[in-house]
N, C-alpha and C positions, 0 to 999 in steps of 0.2 A: 493637423486638420486638413481638410480638402481645400486646396486653393482653387479659386474661381478667378479666371482672368477674362478680361474684356473679349478676348477671341473665342471664348468657349461659352457654350450654352450652360445655364444652371440646370443640373439635372434633379428634378423633384421626385421624391418618394411620398406617397400618400398613406397615412395611417388612419384607417376607418373607410367605409364605403356607404356612407348615409347621404342625406340630402345636401348637407353643407360641403361635403367632400365632392360631390358632384358639381356644384356650383363653382368651387374653387377651381377645378379642373377645366370647366368651360372658360372660366376667365383667364387662366394660365394659357390655354390654347388659342385664345384670341390675341396673345402677345406673339412677337416674331419668334419663330422656331430657333433662330440663331441665338436667341437669348434665353428662352425657357422650354424645357422639354419634361413632360411627365413620363418617368421611365419605370416606375414600379408602384403597385398598390398592395397593401396588406390589409386583411380584415380578420375578424375572429373566426371566420369559416372560409376555406379555400373557395368553396362555391360562390360566396357573395363577392370575394376578391375577383375570381375568374369572370363573374357576370359584368362587374364594374369595368375590369380591364378591357373586356370585348366592347362594351358600350362606348369607351373612350379611346379606343385603340392604344392601350398602354401595354408595352412589350412584356413585363413581368408581373405575375400575381402570386401572393404569398398567403397562406392560411394562418400565419403567425407573426406578430409584430417583431419577434427576434430575428426571423429570416430577413426582414426588411433591414433591421439594424446591421446585419451582417453583409448587406449588399455593397460591394465596393464601388459599383457604378452609380451610387446616389450621393448627391452633394448636400442636400438638405431635406429635412423631412417635415411635412405639414401634418400636425396631429389633429384630427377631426373626429375623434371618437366621442362617446358620452362623457359628460363632465367628470364622473368619478374616476375614469380610467386615464384622464390627462396626465396625472402625475407619473404612474407607472410606465405609460408608453413614452412620455417624454424623457423620463430617467433612463430607459432602456437605449434610447437613440443617443443621449449625452455620453453614457458610458462607452458607447461605440464611436465616440468622437464625431457624431453627426450633428450639424447644426439643426436647431428646431424653430419652427414657427408654429406655436401651439394656440388653438382656438381659446377664446375667452369663455368663461372665466379660466385663468390659467390653471388653477387647481380648485379643490373644494373648500380650502380654508387658508388662513393666514400662515399657519404652521407649515402645511404642505407646500404652499408658495415659497416660503423661506427656504425649505429643504431643496426644492428644484433649482432656485436662484443660486444657492450655495454650490450645488453640484455643477451647474453650468460655469460659474466664476472659477471654481476650484479646478475644473477640467479645461478651462480655457476654450470653452465652446459657445458658439453663438446661440442666444436664446431670445425669442420675442413673443410676446403675447399678441395674438392676431386681432388687434383692435382696428379693423379694416377702416372704420370711421375716420381715424386719425390722419389718414393718408389721401383722403378726398381733397381735390383742389379747393372746393369751398371752404373746407375746414383749415386748410394751410392758409388760405386768404384770411380767414377769420383771425387766426393766430398772428399773421403778420400785421393786420390792421391794429390789434391790440397792442403788439409790441411797438408800432410805430406812434401809439398814443392817440389813434384816431377817435377813440371814445373816452378819452381821459383815463382816470383811475377806475379800474374795474371793481364795482362794490357788490353786485348781485348777479347770480346766475340762476336760472330757473329751466329745468328740463323735465319732460315726462315721457314715459314710454309705457303703454299698455294696449292689450288687444284682448278681445274676447276669444275664448276657445270656440272653435266652430263645431256645431253638432256633426258636421261630416268630416271631422278630423281624423276620425278612425282611432281605434284604442291605442296604437302605438304612439301616435302625436300626442294624445291626451296623457299617456303615462309619462312620456318624456317630460311634460310640463308639471305633472302633479305628484309623480312617484319619488319620495325622498331616496330610494335606492338608486334611481337614475339621475339624481341631482336636479329634481324639479324645483319649482318656486320662482317667484317674480324676481327676487333680488339677484339670485345667480343667473337667471336667463336673460332679463332685460335691464335690471337694476345696474348691471355692470356697465351699461351704456351711459346711464345719466350720471353715475358716479364719476366714471372715466371722463366724461365732458367737463364736470366741474373741476376735477382735479387738474385736467389739462389747462383749462382757462386760468386756474390760480397757480400755474407753474409748478405742480407737484408738491405744494405746501400740504403738510398735514393739518387737518381741522383741529381747533382747539376744544370743540365740543360736537357731539353727534347725538341728535334726538331722532328717535324713530317710532312711529306708531303705525298700526295697520291691523289686518286680520289674516287668519289661516284658513286654508282649505281644509276639508275633512280629512285629508290624508296627512296633515300636519305640516305641510310646507306653506310658505307665505303666498297669499293670494293677491294682497295688496300692500304696499308700504309707502308712506310718506316720510321723507328724510329731510331734516334740517341740519346743514353743517355750517358751523360758525368758525370762521378763520381769523387770524390776527388781522388788525387794522380795520376792524368793523366790517368785514366782508362776509357775506352770507350766501349759501346755495340752498335752494328749495327744489327737491328732487322727489319725483313720484314714479312708482312702477307698479304695474298690475298684469295679472294674467287672467283677469275675469272681467276687464272693463276696457272699453275703447277709450283711450285718451288721445289728445290731439297729436302727440308724438312730435313735438317741436321744442327748440331750446332758444332762450334769449340771453344775452350778456348785456347788462346795464353798466354804463360807466358815468362818471361825472359830467362828460360832455356829449353823451348820446348812447344809442342803443344799437346792437347788432342782433339780427334774428336769423336763426337757421330754420326755414320752415320745414313742415313734413315733406319727406322722411329724414329727420335730423341726423340719424345715424349712417345715412348713405346719401348725402344731399347733392342736389344739382343746383341749388340757388342759395344765395346769401343776400339778405335784406340789410342794406347800409343806410346811414343818414342821408346819403346822396343818390340813393337808388338801389335796384335789384340787380345783382350780378348773376349771370348764368354760366353754368359749367356743364356742358353736355357729357354724357357718359361715353366710355368707350363701347363699340358695338360688340356683341357676343355672337359667337358662331352658331350657338343653338340656344333654345330656351333654357331659362334657369328656374329653380324652384322658388327662390325667394327674390323679393324686389331688389332691383338694381345691382344684382350680384356681379355683373361684369366689372364693377368698381373694385371687386376684390383683387384685380390686377395691380392696383396702385400699392398694396401692401407687399404683393410679390415683387415688384419693382424695388421697394425699398429694401427687401431681404437680400436681393441680388447686389444692390449698391453696397450693402453693408459687408457682404462676403467678399466683394472685390476690393474693398478697402481694408480687409482683414479686421474689421470691427467685431467685437463680441456682444454688442447690444446697439439698438437703434437709439439715436438721440432724440427722435420724435416719440418714442414709446420706450422709456426707460425701464429697466427692472426695478429700480427703486420706486417708480410710480406704480408698477404693478403691485408691489409689496404694500404701498399706501392704500391702494383700492382694495386689496385683499383683507387689510387690516380693518377697514371701514365696513366691508360687507360682514365680517365676522361679528363686529360689534352690533351692527344693525339686526343681524339674525338673532343674536342673543337677546337684544331688547325685545324682539317680536316673538321670542320663545321657540324658535326653529332649531332642531338639533338633526344633524346628519350622522348615521353611524359610520364610524371610520372604517 
């Protein structure tokens, strides 16, 4: 595999040229150039790739993911394509021995996730699900406070994530959220955050039971889901996700000795409310505007990837592949209960 040392910059290849890829590149380019460089981008059409490369001053553009996989000058690939192509793109990179940071959800199903994780482990190649939330200083502080026993035994987690589709979203944005062929639906799109938050707080434990109810959009994907996870030791998580309703988008963790709250926007937070007051964690500054809120904070996950590669680690201890699998299993279970099916 590619060895990345302290003295060399991590050379990134980008798979996909959409909004999330845009924001990730902006975040990368706000980090020191001596540490991170974006050297190549691949998209389904050479035209999109070339346009993206021009916009972000990226030296190489490819009209196929295969060409990116073959680029010897790339140390790690960020996969930011639509959900249903995550597996295929990531597998191509892993087969070429390229470390992968793949956007969430890692794949479309528990089975696909198991396939991808097995390929990475068998090949000895680094793989991480890009759950950027986990690397925000406010979240790392939440985790260390829990570990130190600041709120006693954690018994209850509540998190919600929902937003209304905007009338001016345009057909593409609407389709990405509601078209089953594009991997639309609340659970895959934003439920991944609330489930992730609960699994993170409960240390990667598998829930003993999963109850889900909700309703589907006309297209057959889930529009709203309310999920209750029960864990050993009388611990419970209540999670809600929606793509048709504005929810407060905050998370709370209740322990036997107090409560921690991650206020809006909990998935990319700059504040943590603790029993002794509110802590603030300002974001890194971005060199140009981003499409989504607080995207300059994507730099935190990029720094984690570099640290893992320099230490020759094959996964991140903050976002393990086992936890990605637990989360994929829960999402499968929830979608089955809601009656959502995606054609493989």
